[in-house]
Each structure stands twice: as C-alpha cells, then as structure tokens.
N, C-alpha and C positions, 0 to 999 in steps of 0.2 A: 597215352594220359593216366591211363590205369597204373602204370610202372612208377608214375612220379609220386602219384596220390600214394601208392606202397611203399615206397621209399620214403615219404616222407612220415609216415606212420598216422596213429589213430586219431594224435590234434589236429591233423588237417581236416577233419570231418568237420570242424565246430567252424571252422574258417571257409568251406564252402557252403556248410548251409547257411552262415553269415553273409556269404557272397550271392549268391540265389537270392536270398531276403532283399540283400540290398541292391541288386538289378532291378527286381521284380518293380520295389517302391520306386525308385529313380523311374523308368520307365511310365509309370501310372504318374509319377508326378509332372514328366515331361508331356503326356496326352492331355494333364487337365488343366497345367498351368499355362495353357496358350494365350494369347492376350486377345483374338478376336471371341473367344470364349468366356473370356472374365470382364473384359469391358470392351463390349463390343463397338465400334466405332459408327456414331451418330444416334446411338441409342440415346441420350440425352437430349438433344435437338427434337429428337421423335417425340418424347415424352414432353418437351416445351412445348411443343406444335398443338399437342392432345389435349392438355392443360388450358392451353388459351383458347383452343376451340370447343372447352368445356363438353369433351368429350369422355371424362372420365368416369367410369364406373366399377363398379366390382369387379366384373369379369376383365375389363382392362388392367388392373391391379394385378389379378392373380396371373393373366396370361405375361405380364411385365415380371413378376416375383419368378417366373418358370423359365426366363430368359435366358439369365446369368447370374452372378454374385452383384454384379453394378446393378442389375435390373431388381434384385433383391431391394437394396438399399435406397432407390429411386421409388421403389414403389412403398416405402416406408413413410419417405419424404410426402408424396402425395396424399396418401392414407391420410397422412397428420397436416394436411395443408390446410385445416379449420380451427388451428390451434394458435397459441403465441408462436412466435421464434424461437424463445427458450426452449419450449416444449417440444416444436420441431426437431430442432437439434438434438435434444435430449433422446429421442426417439430414434434421429438416425444413428446416432452414437453406441444406442443398444442393440438396435442391429446390424449395426458393424461390427461390435462384438462376435457376434454369432458368424458372421462372413469372415472376418479375421482367423476364427477358431477354423473354418471349411478348410482355408485357403494354408492354414498351416498345419494340416494332417499330415502326419507321417513323418514330417520333416524330423521330429525328435528322434525318431525312430532312425531315421539315417544318419543322423549328424551322432545319435550313438554307437553306430556301426564303425562310423569313422574313426572314431577314438577307441574303442574296443578291440578292433582288428588289430592293431600293432601289439595291443597286451596279449590278446591270443595267440598270435605269432612269436611274442618272449615268452608264455606258458610252453609252447611245443619246444623252444629253444632250450628251456628247463629240462623239460623231458630226453630230448636229445644228449645233452648235458650229463642226465642221470645215465644215458645208456652207455656212454661213452666211461661213465667210471666203474658203471659195472663189467664192463669189457678188462678192465684190470685185474688181472689173479696172479699169482705167485708166479707162475711159470711166465708171466709177459701178456701184455695185450691179446685180447682173441681179435685179429683184422677184421673178420666180418662183423662181428658186433660194434667195434670201433667206427667202421663206416656207416652202417647205419645208425649209428648215434650222431656222427656227422652230417647225414644226408637229414635227420629229423630238425633237426638244429637249425641248419640252412633254408630248406626249404619252408617250413614253418616263417622262418623272421621273414623271408622272401616275400611268401605270399600273404602275410598280415600287412604288410606295407605296399605290396599291389592292391589289396582291398582298399584299402584305407586312404591311399593318394587321390584316386578318381572321385571315391566317395566325397571324402570333404570338399572336394571342388564342385561336384553336385550340392552339397549341400548349402555351401555360401551362395551359390548362384541362386538356387531357389529361394533361400532367405532375401536376398535382395531383390529378386522377382517380387515378392509378396510384399516386401516392405513397398517397391516401386505401384504396383498395383493399391497398395490399401491408401497410398497417397494421392494417385491420382483418382480415386472414387471419392475420397474425402472431398477433393477440391469440385468434384462435379457434383457431389449433394449439395455442397455451400451455396453452388450458383444455384441450382435449382431452387433453394429455398429463399436466395435473395430474387429470383423471377417471380413465385410463388406470393412474396409479401408485398412484392412491388406493384404486383397485377391485383393482389386483394386493395392495397393502397388506393387505386388508382379508381376501382368500382365503388370503393366508400365515400 
C-alpha cells in the first residue's frame, strides 16, 4: 500500500484525506439515518392515545422531544394543541425546518467530496504530466522520471474516481432517504393536527 502511495506522489495525500473524511461521514449518516430512530413505528398512535386520554403534560412533551426527530415534530403539535389549526401548522413547519437541517447534516460535505474528488485526481494527473515533461532533456527522456510521472497521473486519476463513485451513490441515497423521512413526518404531523382539532371540536 505504501509503495502505491509513494508511486502516486504527494497529490495522493489530498485524496486520502478526502476519502477518510468521506468514509467517516458516510458511516455516521448510516448510523444516524435509521428508520427506527427517525420515525419510530407506532409513535404517532401512542401520542394520539395519550392525547385522547388527556395525559399530556410538560414531562410527556419533553420526553417525546428526546425520543426522535418525529417526536420533536409531534411534540410541537401537541404543545400548540390549544391554538388554531393554521397556527398549529405554522409551529409544526417551523419545527420541521430545524429537524430537516438536523437530518441533512453533513450531506453537503459528502456531496462536495463526491464532486471534488475527480478534480483532485485531475490535479494529480496534471502534476504527473508536468513530471513527464520535466523528464525530457536534450539527451532524451529520463526513464525513471518518465515512469514516475505516468504513475502519478494514473494513480491519482483512478483514485479520484474510486472515491467519487461510491461517495456520490451514498450522497444520492441519503438525499432520497431524508426526503422520504420529511414527507412521512409531514403526513404524520398532519394526521395529528386533524385528530387534535376533531377532538377539540367534539369537546366544544
């Protein structure tokens, strides 16, 4: 492995740093963006049951907020249960923006690494080409320097693409996953709004 890094020259270190950062962020997002952690199954039904039984208090809301991102949104809905439907929806939307920012954390960095890696590989290719041209002398090409320049160009191009392809796939996957979570949370929050206002109308 070290011989490959040595043959690829100093530009490979930029790609190695990018690959380590990208891998760490991908692992973190894989761990964080789990369905049972973001939108726990049965949470909405439990909140509806507690609300209908009039067991909602500040402690219940705080516990719900610590449960999951979906819990944060449902807690905002329950906390504003006494206001109008429109005000309740506005409160949910405002909370939802914060939750969306939390879910999208590091995605921009992952996307940047996916986009930048081929360019970094191209930079290494340029460095290799400079090395190749530098091997040309009046007496002819220096074979050792020529071979080193070719290895720099090829290794950096290949490694840049090797980083970019899986990173881009994970970025697209995370982007779609976050979008699906946000839609699902929005639908569950809308259902809770209807339950709250139907319950309030029946009481009146």
